[in-house]
LOBASE-16405 format. One record per residue (C-alpha): residue number from 1; residue in one letter; x, y, z. Coordinates in steps of 0.5 Angstrom, whole numbers. Example, Ala and Ser with C-alpha at 12.3 -4.5 7.8 and 13.67 -1.06 7.14 Angstrom:
{nr: 1 rest: a px: 25 py: -9 pz: 16}
{nr: 2 rest: s px: 27 py: -2 pz: 14}
END
This chain:
{nr: 1 rest: m px: 175 py: 64 pz: -71}
{nr: 2 rest: n px: 181 py: 68 pz: -71}
{nr: 3 rest: n px: 177 py: 74 pz: -72}
{nr: 4 rest: i px: 173 py: 73 pz: -66}
{nr: 5 rest: y px: 179 py: 72 pz: -62}
{nr: 6 rest: d px: 182 py: 78 pz: -65}
{nr: 7 rest: e px: 176 py: 82 pz: -63}
{nr: 8 rest: l px: 176 py: 79 pz: -56}
{nr: 9 rest: r px: 183 py: 81 pz: -55}
{nr: 10 rest: a px: 182 py: 88 pz: -57}
{nr: 11 rest: a px: 176 py: 89 pz: -52}
{nr: 12 rest: l px: 180 py: 86 pz: -46}
{nr: 13 rest: h px: 186 py: 91 pz: -48}
{nr: 14 rest: s px: 181 py: 97 pz: -48}
{nr: 15 rest: i px: 178 py: 95 pz: -42}
{nr: 16 rest: w px: 185 py: 94 pz: -39}
{nr: 17 rest: h px: 187 py: 101 pz: -41}
{nr: 18 rest: r px: 180 py: 104 pz: -38}
{nr: 19 rest: r px: 181 py: 100 pz: -32}
{nr: 20 rest: w px: 180 py: 105 pz: -27}
{nr: 21 rest: l px: 173 py: 107 pz: -30}
{nr: 22 rest: a px: 171 py: 100 pz: -31}
{nr: 23 rest: l px: 172 py: 100 pz: -23}
{nr: 24 rest: a px: 169 py: 106 pz: -21}
{nr: 25 rest: v px: 162 py: 104 pz: -25}
{nr: 26 rest: a px: 162 py: 97 pz: -22}
{nr: 27 rest: w px: 163 py: 100 pz: -15}
{nr: 28 rest: g px: 157 py: 105 pz: -17}
{nr: 29 rest: v px: 153 py: 100 pz: -19}
{nr: 30 rest: c px: 154 py: 96 pz: -13}
{nr: 31 rest: l px: 153 py: 102 pz: -8}
{nr: 32 rest: v px: 146 py: 103 pz: -12}
{nr: 33 rest: g px: 144 py: 96 pz: -11}
{nr: 34 rest: w px: 146 py: 96 pz: -4}
{nr: 35 rest: l px: 142 py: 102 pz: -2}
{nr: 36 rest: i px: 136 py: 99 pz: -6}
{nr: 37 rest: v px: 137 py: 92 pz: -2}
{nr: 38 rest: a px: 138 py: 96 pz: 5}
{nr: 39 rest: l px: 131 py: 100 pz: 4}
{nr: 40 rest: v px: 127 py: 94 pz: 3}
{nr: 41 rest: p px: 124 py: 92 pz: 10}
{nr: 42 rest: n px: 125 py: 85 pz: 13}
{nr: 43 rest: t px: 119 py: 81 pz: 13}
{nr: 44 rest: y px: 118 py: 76 pz: 18}
{nr: 45 rest: e px: 113 py: 70 pz: 18}
{nr: 46 rest: s px: 110 py: 67 pz: 24}
{nr: 47 rest: h px: 106 py: 60 pz: 23}
{nr: 48 rest: a px: 102 py: 56 pz: 28}
{nr: 49 rest: r px: 98 py: 49 pz: 26}
{nr: 50 rest: l px: 92 py: 48 pz: 30}
{nr: 51 rest: y px: 88 py: 42 pz: 30}
{nr: 52 rest: v px: 80 py: 43 pz: 31}
{nr: 53 rest: q px: 76 py: 38 pz: 33}
{nr: 54 rest: m px: 69 py: 40 pz: 29}
{nr: 55 rest: d px: 65 py: 33 pz: 31}
{nr: 56 rest: d px: 64 py: 29 pz: 37}
{nr: 57 rest: a px: 64 py: 21 pz: 37}
{nr: 58 rest: l px: 56 py: 21 pz: 38}
{nr: 59 rest: s px: 55 py: 25 pz: 31}
{nr: 60 rest: e px: 60 py: 20 pz: 28}
{nr: 61 rest: v px: 57 py: 14 pz: 30}
{nr: 62 rest: t px: 50 py: 16 pz: 29}
{nr: 63 rest: g px: 52 py: 20 pz: 22}
{nr: 64 rest: v px: 49 py: 26 pz: 24}
{nr: 65 rest: g px: 53 py: 32 pz: 21}
{nr: 66 rest: v px: 59 py: 28 pz: 18}
{nr: 67 rest: g px: 57 py: 31 pz: 11}
{nr: 68 rest: d px: 58 py: 38 pz: 14}
{nr: 69 rest: r px: 65 py: 38 pz: 15}
{nr: 70 rest: k px: 67 py: 41 pz: 9}
{nr: 71 rest: r px: 62 py: 47 pz: 11}
{nr: 72 rest: d px: 65 py: 47 pz: 18}
{nr: 73 rest: i px: 72 py: 48 pz: 15}
{nr: 74 rest: d px: 70 py: 53 pz: 10}
{nr: 75 rest: r px: 67 py: 57 pz: 16}
{nr: 76 rest: v px: 73 py: 57 pz: 21}
{nr: 77 rest: q px: 77 py: 60 pz: 15}
{nr: 78 rest: q px: 72 py: 65 pz: 14}
{nr: 79 rest: t px: 71 py: 67 pz: 21}
{nr: 80 rest: l px: 79 py: 68 pz: 22}
{nr: 81 rest: t px: 80 py: 72 pz: 16}
{nr: 82 rest: s px: 73 py: 76 pz: 17}
{nr: 83 rest: a px: 74 py: 84 pz: 17}
{nr: 84 rest: i px: 71 py: 84 pz: 24}
{nr: 85 rest: n px: 76 py: 79 pz: 27}
{nr: 86 rest: l px: 82 py: 82 pz: 23}
{nr: 87 rest: e px: 80 py: 89 pz: 26}
{nr: 88 rest: k px: 80 py: 86 pz: 33}
{nr: 89 rest: v px: 87 py: 83 pz: 31}
{nr: 90 rest: i px: 89 py: 90 pz: 29}
{nr: 91 rest: r px: 87 py: 93 pz: 35}
{nr: 92 rest: s px: 90 py: 88 pz: 40}
{nr: 93 rest: t px: 97 py: 89 pz: 37}
{nr: 94 rest: a px: 102 py: 94 pz: 36}
{nr: 95 rest: i px: 99 py: 96 pz: 29}
{nr: 96 rest: g px: 93 py: 99 pz: 32}
{nr: 97 rest: e px: 97 py: 104 pz: 35}
{nr: 98 rest: e px: 98 py: 108 pz: 29}
{nr: 99 rest: v px: 90 py: 107 pz: 27}
{nr: 100 rest: a px: 86 py: 114 pz: 28}
{nr: 101 rest: s px: 80 py: 114 pz: 23}
{nr: 102 rest: p px: 75 py: 109 pz: 21}
{nr: 103 rest: k px: 78 py: 110 pz: 14}
{nr: 104 rest: q px: 85 py: 108 pz: 16}
{nr: 105 rest: m px: 82 py: 102 pz: 20}
{nr: 106 rest: e px: 79 py: 99 pz: 13}
{nr: 107 rest: a px: 86 py: 100 pz: 10}
{nr: 108 rest: a px: 89 py: 97 pz: 15}
{nr: 109 rest: v px: 84 py: 91 pz: 15}
{nr: 110 rest: l px: 85 py: 90 pz: 8}
{nr: 111 rest: e px: 93 py: 90 pz: 8}
{nr: 112 rest: l px: 93 py: 85 pz: 14}
{nr: 113 rest: a px: 88 py: 81 pz: 10}
{nr: 114 rest: k px: 93 py: 80 pz: 4}
{nr: 115 rest: q px: 98 py: 78 pz: 10}
{nr: 116 rest: v px: 94 py: 73 pz: 13}
{nr: 117 rest: k px: 93 py: 66 pz: 11}
{nr: 118 rest: v px: 89 py: 60 pz: 14}
{nr: 119 rest: e px: 90 py: 54 pz: 10}
{nr: 120 rest: n px: 86 py: 47 pz: 12}
{nr: 121 rest: v px: 93 py: 42 pz: 11}
{nr: 122 rest: k px: 89 py: 36 pz: 12}
{nr: 123 rest: d px: 82 py: 34 pz: 15}
{nr: 124 rest: n px: 82 py: 38 pz: 22}
{nr: 125 rest: l px: 89 py: 41 pz: 22}
{nr: 126 rest: f px: 89 py: 48 pz: 20}
{nr: 127 rest: e px: 96 py: 52 pz: 19}
{nr: 128 rest: i px: 95 py: 60 pz: 20}
{nr: 129 rest: t px: 101 py: 64 pz: 17}
{nr: 130 rest: a px: 102 py: 71 pz: 18}
{nr: 131 rest: e px: 107 py: 76 pz: 14}
{nr: 132 rest: y px: 109 py: 83 pz: 17}
{nr: 133 rest: g px: 114 py: 88 pz: 15}
{nr: 134 rest: d px: 114 py: 95 pz: 16}
{nr: 135 rest: g px: 120 py: 100 pz: 15}
{nr: 136 rest: a px: 118 py: 104 pz: 20}
{nr: 137 rest: r px: 119 py: 99 pz: 25}
{nr: 138 rest: s px: 125 py: 95 pz: 28}
{nr: 139 rest: d px: 126 py: 88 pz: 26}
{nr: 140 rest: p px: 125 py: 86 pz: 33}
{nr: 141 rest: e px: 118 py: 90 pz: 33}
{nr: 142 rest: n px: 116 py: 87 pz: 26}
{nr: 143 rest: a px: 118 py: 80 pz: 29}
{nr: 144 rest: k px: 114 py: 81 pz: 35}
{nr: 145 rest: i px: 108 py: 83 pz: 31}
{nr: 146 rest: a px: 108 py: 77 pz: 26}
{nr: 147 rest: g px: 108 py: 73 pz: 32}
{nr: 148 rest: d px: 102 py: 77 pz: 36}
{nr: 149 rest: i px: 98 py: 77 pz: 30}
{nr: 150 rest: v px: 98 py: 69 pz: 29}
{nr: 151 rest: q px: 97 py: 69 pz: 37}
{nr: 152 rest: k px: 91 py: 73 pz: 37}
{nr: 153 rest: l px: 88 py: 69 pz: 31}
{nr: 154 rest: i px: 89 py: 63 pz: 35}
{nr: 155 rest: d px: 85 py: 67 pz: 41}
{nr: 156 rest: i px: 80 py: 69 pz: 37}
{nr: 157 rest: l px: 79 py: 62 pz: 35}
{nr: 158 rest: i px: 79 py: 58 pz: 42}
{nr: 159 rest: c px: 76 py: 63 pz: 46}
{nr: 160 rest: p px: 69 py: 62 pz: 44}
{nr: 161 rest: l px: 70 py: 54 pz: 44}
{nr: 162 rest: l px: 72 py: 55 pz: 51}
{nr: 163 rest: s px: 67 py: 60 pz: 53}
{nr: 164 rest: g px: 61 py: 56 pz: 50}
{nr: 165 rest: p px: 61 py: 49 pz: 53}
{nr: 166 rest: i px: 63 py: 52 pz: 60}
{nr: 167 rest: s px: 57 py: 57 pz: 60}
{nr: 168 rest: i px: 52 py: 52 pz: 58}
{nr: 169 rest: l px: 54 py: 47 pz: 64}
{nr: 170 rest: g px: 53 py: 53 pz: 68}
{nr: 171 rest: m px: 60 py: 53 pz: 71}
{nr: 172 rest: a px: 63 py: 60 pz: 73}
{nr: 173 rest: t px: 70 py: 63 pz: 74}
{nr: 174 rest: k px: 74 py: 60 pz: 80}
{nr: 175 rest: e px: 73 py: 66 pz: 85}
{nr: 176 rest: e px: 65 py: 65 pz: 84}
{nr: 177 rest: w px: 66 py: 58 pz: 85}
{nr: 178 rest: n px: 70 py: 58 pz: 91}
{nr: 179 rest: g px: 65 py: 64 pz: 93}
{nr: 180 rest: k px: 59 py: 59 pz: 92}
{nr: 181 rest: k px: 62 py: 53 pz: 95}
{nr: 182 rest: a px: 64 py: 58 pz: 102}
{nr: 183 rest: q px: 57 py: 60 pz: 102}
{nr: 184 rest: a px: 54 py: 53 pz: 101}
{nr: 185 rest: g px: 59 py: 51 pz: 107}
{nr: 186 rest: r px: 56 py: 57 pz: 111}
{nr: 187 rest: h px: 49 py: 55 pz: 110}
{nr: 188 rest: h px: 50 py: 47 pz: 111}
{nr: 189 rest: w px: 53 py: 49 pz: 118}
{nr: 190 rest: q px: 47 py: 54 pz: 120}
{nr: 191 rest: a px: 42 py: 49 pz: 118}
{nr: 192 rest: a px: 45 py: 44 pz: 123}
END
């Protein structure tokens, strides 16, 4: 036991005599570490939770289509993470500004596919998560792009849902509706 104690005292004594060298090595290690940490780009993450109603009351009562819920959930996940939709996301965000060729677009789609997750949390509740960090961009730009990616994925999911039933019912935009209403009013007054 005394032997270990004597060795420890001898090591501390030699370190004390070379304390400036030890301090310079410690500072050198710290500076290199700080430089490495400073070069790592910040990664920003954006989350959204969506409730997607995939079946209606009639299908639940009649039992038609209830067994297809798992397939519908998989279809929503595959649709959002498909290459076509990811390309739409790239073109509509700031990521698309630096894409000039089809080969770059393909690489950008593959990279975005790694950064985007669409998970089924429970039943019809989906969580969309996007991570983005580019060392060439500022932190606010990276944060905005992460939010834009998730927002565009939500838009891609919602737009067909909104346009489908409206076009089936034959409804038009507000301007077209007002124009038809005004035309019907003129026709009514001319007939009288």
